[in-house]
N, C-alpha and C positions, 0 to 999 in steps of 0.2 A: 505494500500500500504507500503511496505518496506521502512524505512527509510536508506538512503545511507551517509555510512563515507566515505569522500572524502581522499584519500590516493595519496602518492608521486608516481611521474613516476615510472613503474614497479612494484609496490606493487599492491596485490589484494585489491579490492574495496569491504569491508564489509557492506553486505546488512542485516539491523534489521527489525526484523519483530515481534509487540507487540500482546501477546496471552491474549484475555479476560480471566480473571481468571487463567493463567498460565504461563509459562515461556517463558520469550523474546526468540525468534529464531535468530540467527547469524549464518551466511553462506556466503562464496565467492562467488564472480559473475563467478569467471573463474571454479569453480568445478564442474558445472554441476547438481548440485542439484536442485532438484524441491518442490515446495512447494504445500501441498495436503490440501485441506479445506476438515473439516469433522465435522457434528454437532456444525457448527460456530465456529470451533477450526482448528487452524493452526500447520501442522505437516511437518518435514523436510523430504522428501523422497530421504534419504542419498545412497539408491540403484539406484536410478535415474530411475526407470521402470514405475512411475506412480502408483504403487500401497503401500497402505499403509500396514507394515508387523509390527508384534508387537513390535519387536524390534524399529521402529520408533515412537510407541505411547508413550509417555509421560505420559499417564494418568496410565500405567500399572506400576506395583513393578517392581524395578531395577532387581531384580534375574529373573523374568519372561523375560524379555527382553534379558537379559543375554545368558539365555538358548535360545532363539529362534535365536537370532544371531550367538551363538555358534555351534548351529547343522547346521548354512547355510554356517561356514566356510571351505575354502579348509585347510589341514593338513599346509602345507605351512604359511599362514595367522595364523593360531593356535599359529605354533611352533615361529611365531615373536613377538606373544604376549608375549610368554614366555622370550624374552630377555628383560634383563632391562641395557642400555647401560652404558660404561664406561663414565669418567665425561667429560662435555662438556663445554667451554669457551665461551661465547657470547660477543664479536666476537673471533676467532681465531679456533674454531673447537676443537678438543678434547686436553685434556690434554699435549699429546704428539707430538702435531702439527697436525694441519688438512692442507687441500689446497682448492684452489678457481680455477677452470679449470685447476688443476694442479699446482698453484702455491702457493706459500705460502701468508697468509693474507696480508702482509706488501707488495709485490710485486705485487698481482693482482688487487689492485683498488678497492677491493670490497667494499660495502655498509656495515657497522658493522652488520647490522641485515642480510643480507644473509646467505642462508645456505651452507657449507662446500661441498665438493665432498661427503667427506665421511658421512656426515649427509644425504645427498640426497640418497644414498647407505644403508643407514641403513634403511630410510622409505621406499623406492622404489621396491630395491632389496631383503631385509633381513626383511620387513613388519614389522620393529619393530616399536612400538608405546609409549615405556615407557624411556624416556631420562633422565639421571642425569645430572642439569645443576649445572655447579662448581661457575666458577667466571662471574662475569655480568657487562659490563661497565657502564650501567645505567639503568633504569624503562624503558625509553622511547624505547631504543635499544632493551631489553628484549621482550617489547611487538610487537615490529615491528617483530620481529624474529619470536616470538612465532606465529603470524597471518601469515606469509609466511610457517611456517611448517604445521600448521593446514590446511592450505587451501591445500597446496600439498596432504596431508592425506585426505581430505575429498572429493577429486578429484577423487581418486582410490578406487577400491573394492568396498565395503560395506560402505564408507565414516568412518573408524573407525579413532577417534582421537587421537591426542597424553595425555598422562597422564605423565608431567613433575615432576621431584621430586627433592629436594635439601637435602643434608646433612644439620644440623644446622645455621644459617645465622646470628642469634642477638648477639651473643657473640664478643671479643675481641681479640681473637687470630686468625687472619686470616692467619697463617703461618702451621698449622699442618692440615694431611688429617682430621682428626675429625670435624673441622671445617672450611673447604675448601670454604664452600658457600660464606665465611665472607668477603672473596677478591672482589676487583672491586673498581671503582672509586667512587662508592657511599654506602650509607649504610643506611641500615634499622633500626627502633629504635633500641637502645643499651640497653641490657639487661644482668644480671650477668650470668655468665656461671650456668651451670645446677646445679651445685654445689652450688653456690651462692643463686639458687633460694629455694635450700633443706635448707639454714642456715635463711632462713626467718622461716622457720619453720609455713609457713601459705599457705595451699594449697589454697587460693582464688588466691594469687597473683599468683600462677602459672598458674591457670584457665584463670585468666585473660591476663596473656601471650598468653596462646595458641590463646584465641579471639583474639587478637590483633595480631600476628604474623601469624595466618591465612588468615586474611583479606589482610596483605601484601604479603602473598605468590599468594595469587590468583591474585592480581594486576601485580603481574610478571609472570603469567600463569603456576604457580606451583600448582599441585593438589594430591601430596604426599609430605609429611615428613618424611625422612630416620630418624625420633626419634620418641619417646624420647629413651635416652639409659637408661634401667631402671635394668642393672645388679647390684645386690648388690657388694661393691666395699669394700669386706673383706680383702683383702689385700692391707695395707696401699702403696705398692711399687708401683701397677700398674700404668703404662703410661695413661691411660683412666681415671683415678679418676675422673679429674673433668669433665668429661662427664656426669658422674651419680649423681644420689639423696644422694652418700652418703653410708653408711655400714649398715642402720638400718633399718631392714625389714618394721616396720610399717611406718615410714617417708616416706621410698621410693614407699611403696605402695600407700599412701593417695596423693604422689606428682605424679606418675605416672598417677594415674586416673585422676586428674584434668588436667594435661598437655593434654592428650589425649579427654578429654570431650571438653576443651578448643579448641582443633585443629578442631575438626570435628562437632560440635554442632553448626548449624548455622538455620536461618529461610527458612524455605520450602514454595513452591509456591503453595502446596496443602493444601486442605482445613483440611486434617489430617497431620499432618507434622511427620515424620517419626525421624524428627532429623537432616535428611541432607537438605543442600540448598546452595545459590549462595557462599557461605563464607567459606563453608567446606573443611577440607585439611584432606586426608587420613591419618592416622597414623601409621607408620611401627614402631613398639616398635621392640626396638633389647637390647640385644641379647639373645634369647631362648638356653639352659636354664639356661644364666646367664656365664657371662666371666670373673667375678670378683675375681675368685679364681686358675688364673695362678699359677704355679709350682714357689715360690721364688719372686712371682709377675711379673713374665716376661708376655710380652703381645705375643698374638698369629697372629699378623701382620707377625710375624718373627719365622723362623723355630725354632729357640730357645726357642719359649713359647708357641709351639702347646698344652700341655697339661693344662687341668683345672684339678686340684687336689682337693679330698675331705679326708685330713686325720681327720677331726672332724666328719665324717659322716654326713655331713649337707646339703645335696642335696636339699633336698626338701625346705629349709628355701628360696634357692636362687628363688624357682619358686614363692613364696608369691607375688612379686608383677606384676605379668602376673596375676596367676589365681584368686586371691584378688583384683588386682587392674584394670590393664586394660581390664581384661575378664569381669568386674563386674563394669559396667561404670555407673553413677548416672544419664547421660544424655540419650536421646532416641536411639542414635544410638549403644548402648548395649555395643558394645567392639571395640578394636583395629582392625581396618581394614586389616591388614596385620602385620606378625611377620616375624622378620629377623634372624635366628640363628646364633651364632657366629664361629670363625674360628676354635676355639678351641677343641680339643677331651676331652670331659668329661670322664678322666681314669676312667675305672671300673666301669659305670654307667649303660651300656649296659647289663641288665640283662636279655634279648630274646636271643640273637646272641654272646653276648658276645664281641661285635666289638668295638676295638679301632680305631676309623676312626673320621673325623670332623662332627661335630653337624647336620649339613645338609644333610651328608649322613648316617647318621645313622637311619634306620626304625622304631627302637624303639623310638628313642625322637621324631622323626616326625610323626608318624602315630600311635603308641602304646600311647605314655606319651599324646601328644599335641592335637591329632585328636581324638584321640579313649576315653582316659580317661578323658581329660579335655574339650572335645566336642568342640574343635575349628575347624571352618571350613572356616575360610579368608585365604588370599593369604600367602604362604611363599614364603620367596624370599631369596637366599643366598647371605651371604657377598661379597663383590667384590673381582672376581679373583681367585675363589676356584677351577675353572676346568682346570687352566691353570700350566704347568709344574714349578714344583719346581727345582731351580737349587742350591739346597743346601745351606747349613748353612753358611748365610752372614748377615750383619747387614745393608742391604737395602731392604726397604719397598717394591719394583717393583720387586717382585718374585711372581710366583704362589703359592697358598695356599692351593696344595691339601692332606692336610695332613691326612696320613692313608691310602690314594689310589693313594700314586704316582706311582704304578706299573702301572695303568689301562692307558687307551689312554683316549684323550682329549673326545671324544664320549663316552668311556665307562663309563666315570664318570657321562656324562648328563643321560646316563641310569639308572645308580645307584640312583641318586637324583630325577630322576621321580619315580623310584621304591618306593625311601624312602618317597615320599609323596610332593615333593617340585613341586611348582608351576611356579616358576620364576628363571632365572640365572643372578644375578648382576654382572654388569661387561662385559658382554657376549656380544657382538654387531654383532656376525657370527650367522648366523640360520643354516650352514649345518652341525655341531655337533648334534644338536638339532635333525634335521631331520632324521641323521644317527642313533642318539637312538632311535629315533620311529621306523625306521625299524628294529634293533634288537629286539624290542620289540614285534613288526609283527612277528617275525621268530620265537619265545620265546611262546609268545602267541596266536598271531593270531589278523589279523587286528581288528574283532570289540573290543576286549579288548582294544588295544592300541588307539582306536578311542573313544571310553567312558573315557577311563584314561586323555587322553589330554583334552577333553572337558570339563571335570571336571575342571582341572586348568583354560580352557578359561571362565568359566563361574566365577569362582572366581575374575579372572582380569577383566571383562568387567564389572562384579555388582560395584566394587569399580570407574568404570568412568562412570557408568550409575547415580549412587547416587550424584556424583559430578556436574551433570548436562553437561559435557563436550558435549554429543551427542547433545543436543539443542544449546548450545553457548559456543563454545571454543576459543573466539577473546576476544581481549584487544582493550581499546581506550587510544592509547598511551598518551593522556594528562591526563585521570582519573589515569592511573598508575602514572604519576611522582607525583600528588599530594597526593595520598593514602601512598605511599612507604615514611616511615621516617616523615610522618605528625609530625605536633607539638603536638597533642594530644597524638598521639602513643611515641613519644618521652619522653614526659613528663612522662608517665606512668612507660616508661623503668626506667629513670631515679630514679623516687621514689623507685622502687624495687631494684637499688644500694644502695640506701641509707639503705634499712632496712635489706640488706644482709651482711653489715658488722660487725665485731665481733670485740669489743673491749675484747682483752684478758688480758692485763694488764694495771694497771692504779696506780703506787704507788703516794701514797700522793695525790690523786685526781690532777696529774699533768694538766691532760685533764679534762675540754676543756680549750685552751688557746684562751681567748675572745680578748685580747688587741692587737693591731698592733706591735707585736714584730718582733726583727730580728731573721731570721732563717739560718742554715744553710745545703746546701743540699749537699752532696758528689756525683761526677761523679761516672758512673758504669761502670767497666772495664768487658770486655766480651772477652774470646780469641775466635780465629777461631774455626770454628766448620760445621759440615756437618748437612742440615735440613732432616727434612722426606724425601723429595723430592731426596735427594743422592747430593743436590747442595753445593759446599762451602759457608759459610758464614763468612765476614772476621772479625775479631777483629774490637772491639769498646771501645772507652772510651769517654762517651757524659751524659749528665744529663739524669736521669731516666725518668723525666718527663718535661713538659712546664714548664719553672722558670715563664712565664709570666701569667698564672693561679694562680700560689700561688702569686705571686705579689700582686694579687687582694685581698689577704688574710693578707698577711704577709710583712715585706721588707726582700728580698733576699738578702744574702752577701756572697762571697767566703772567707770569714775570720773569721775562725772559734771564733779567739779571741774576735770578734766584736758582735758575735751572743749571742741571749738569750737562745737558744736552739738549738738542732741538730735535721734535720730528715732525716733517711735514707730509701731509697726505694730498696727493695729486693723481691726476689722470693725463692720461697721453691727450694731446691736443685733438679739437674737434673744429673744424673750419668751414661746414654745411656740407652741402652737394655737388656744387661744382657751378652752381648756375645760379644767377641774381636777376632777378626782374626788374631791378632799379638799374642794372646795366642795360638789360632792353630797351627800358622805357628811356634812356637817355641816348639811345641810338648804336649802341654797342650789341654785338651778338648775343649779348646774356651769359658767354662763358667766362668761368673765373677759376683760378687755382683752386687745386685742395693743399692743405699744409699740414705738414707733421711736426713743425716747429711753432713756438709758444708764440713769439714775437710777430707782426706784422711782416708778411712775405711777399715779393714781387718776382712775377715768375720771367725772369731773365733768360733761364736756358730751355724755355718751355719750344715745341715745336712751331714753326714760321704757319706751316700748315697741317691740319690735321689730317690723320690716316683716312677716317671715315666722317661721313656726314650724309646728311637728308637733304637732295636734291628739289624738295616738295616747297613751293612759296611761301608756306607761314612755317617753313624749319630753315635749320642754318647749314650749309655744306662745309664752309672752314669752320670749325669749331675752336679755333687757335685762343689761345689766352694769355700769349706772351706778351708781357708788359704790363699786365693787370695785378692788381693786389688783392689780398686777403688778409682779413684780422681774426686769429682765433678765438673761439667763443669765450675758452677758458685760459685766457692769456695770464689770469690774475693768481693762477697755478704758478707759475714762475714767477711774480713778484713774491710771493709768499715765501719761496726757496731761499731768494736773494734777499728779502728782507730778513727773515730768520737769520740766515748769514752774519748779517749787519748786526742783529740784537745780540747774538750769540758772542760776539766780541771774541773769537777764537776758540771757542768751545765748540764740539763735535755737532754736526748737522747731520741728519740720516733723513732718507727721503724714504716712503713708500708710493709706490707707485703702481695704478691700476692702469694695466694697458688694453687697449683694445686693438690697437696697431703698432707699429715699430715705430718708435719715437726719437727724434733728434733730440739727445741729452745734451748734445755739446753746450745750450744755452747755459745749463747749471750743472753739469758733470764736476769740473775743475774745484766748485766753489763748496761741493759737499765730502762729507768722510766715507759714506756707505751708502749705497741704491739699493733696494728689494723690492723686487717686481713683482706682480699679481695679476692674475687673469681670474680674479673671481673669487676671493678669500676672507673669509669673517674676521674681524677686527680680532679676535681672540687668536686664531690660526697664525696673525701677524706677529702678534704679542708674544707667542710661543717662540719663533724661531728669533726675534729682536733677544730675547732672554736666554736663549740657548738651551730652552727645555727641547725643540726639535732643531737638528740640523739641517740646514736647506741643501738641498740638492736635485732642485730643477734645472733645467737647461733652456737656453733659448729656441724656441721653434720657428725662428725667423732672424733676418741680419737686422742690427739696428745701425742705419744710415748715418754717415758722417754730416751729411747737409743736403739740403734741398736740390743742389745742382745735381749730385747723384741720383737722386730720385728723380728728377726730369731726365735724366738721361739713360736711365736704366729701360729696360724694354718688359712691357707690361705683360707678354705671356711667357719670360725667362725667370727661374727663381736663381735665387743667390747672385744676383749679378749688378749689387752696389758694394759700393766703396764704404768701410764698416767704419763705426768711431773708435778710436782708441784712445782710452782713458788715461788719467795723468799717472796710474800705475801699470802701463804700458800692455794692457790688456785691449784686444782687439772684440768688440762685441760682434760676434759671427754667429752663426748657427753654429746651436749644439755647446756654446759658452756658458759657463754656470761656475760660482764658486762654492766650497764650503769652507769650514773654521780652518781645513789646511792648505787652501789655495785651490786652483784650477781642477775642477772634476774630471778625470780621465778614470773613465770605467766600460765595462764590458758595453753600454749604451752610444758610448762615443765613439768607440770601437767601430760599432754597427753603422752608426749613421753618419758619421764624418767622412768614412773614408768613401761614401759616394761622392764627394764632392774633390775627391784628389784625380 
């Protein structure tokens, strides 16, 4: 007899039925699902007709089940599977504002776990089953929302469950689109940003991260990770640098493989496990064929950064983390289950049609290269919003990103994507243009051809859902979710990874560690008013950069520099915008301005006279040069804080703790300070543990630190390890793989493996 989970009023009651030598079945008492017993085993009759079909038989391989179900689905439901929703907040609906009974969440009186009007419409009208979850109030709310949504989906049609997804959730910066999942009133375990995992130079740590993160994801009802980001970050100015494993092809390849193995591999219920199990999470690796070579470091979220360029003819190297990493896993799952191309136009790389269109639209990149040459037959999902209309060169993220196909209609874009080999449309919650694209294909190729084409995508999408056991049990137990997410065991593992990811760059006169309980002076940090990624204004601030109560556990904190034994300054790497200025355009310029890795105002004297790529359309810009133009770094006061602290300390030691999201030109302050400890997402406590000597630093630079902006301008966007490195006052070059411990420069098995690649 099934076990019953009690629920609150108006919530579905979930029944559980244990299978001997098989999966536990979970189903809603309101969905109409029947249980079929056969050969002493139990199966969910999702079609509710009393007949066990191959797709309902958990003994069969996932792909066989997917083919059976895909053949049964009407085109409308296949089209729904091809949607991957825009980001949802639980509660609150979508990120642009959802409604509940026509009212806002605050006005409606709805429970936090209720579905918004738009979510219900997506599930029932548009047949959508792939939902991107952004901010979550807490694990219990998410579990209850998941159960409601799954019960709704289970009760209609063929009972296809939701495959919920998430952007990275385990980092520190919840303010960016790239790590939006980190927001909410609760925390999963804290780990370094992806770049910090790379700084450990230890794939075993990254594998362990994946294993833990997958358990936390599953406890939140998340079965697809929109990660890892395995682009080679070969241009140091790229604003998505911190989400990568750095610039080195071999390190990125090893880390990418470990990450995906950790997420996807878990214990199965079958006698012969294929590597998939109840803790498995599909990894959607991004971004094919690599987005780290945007011209002049600009990012393709914006029209000003739509082109990836290859002045070093180094396109093939950017494929290495894919073809030698996530397509050749050590675990039984074999390969990453999904791939996301980037927004960029890989300029000049289509050797078949000669098209300069966004990567997802490019048949050569998706079908000829990814699928045929490299044999990849998993899901290909576009990046978010590429079928929406472009509204011109702006500095706001919320524009359509239909690069290279701006002239096509929304439906025509969907059709071109289908013909290029794409399976799913990221950020589209409306089935109408997918169906219109299907009809275009029927007119051109016939109904048989188009039915076969869409079924192929349906099989890929459904296979990933069958592998993760969603058809057997897509439900959560809220109490269990609350215990798993952010458990002490997982938090401890993340904290230990933080400790191993920090890099000691400078330690003049062995000033560190400072073990005694000395007096420390920490200056406040000033930040001017600025605009966030979401277009909202962030007010100016002048406050302490860290919680002084934590620092006080280790040192005596004073606000009087003359009383302090040493100064400790917390800074972040320079941020100079997106490389485009509407003000410059309005004043008659082309709108393009430099990106800078230095704190002081920068004038681009060594930039190209003529850009490699450009858009010949009348309302766009062909020559995107910014030579001779200047830019001011948003957080230039970080440098002021360092130099002012140096002056105030009057010869006493000054230590800089730097949070890095990009390689940084430290020449502006390095010679003025005694020690530099850099991190890529670490708690204050972890930083203090290193400064006091409780932990010895062991991280290594996962990139080169440029000596100046001249070398940054002259390096080639697609080539790794091609800048002149900064050399500090102690004679150390801040090169890839460099790092200090208390004894000096680190030389170990990690440096032996990865530095030799450069020789």
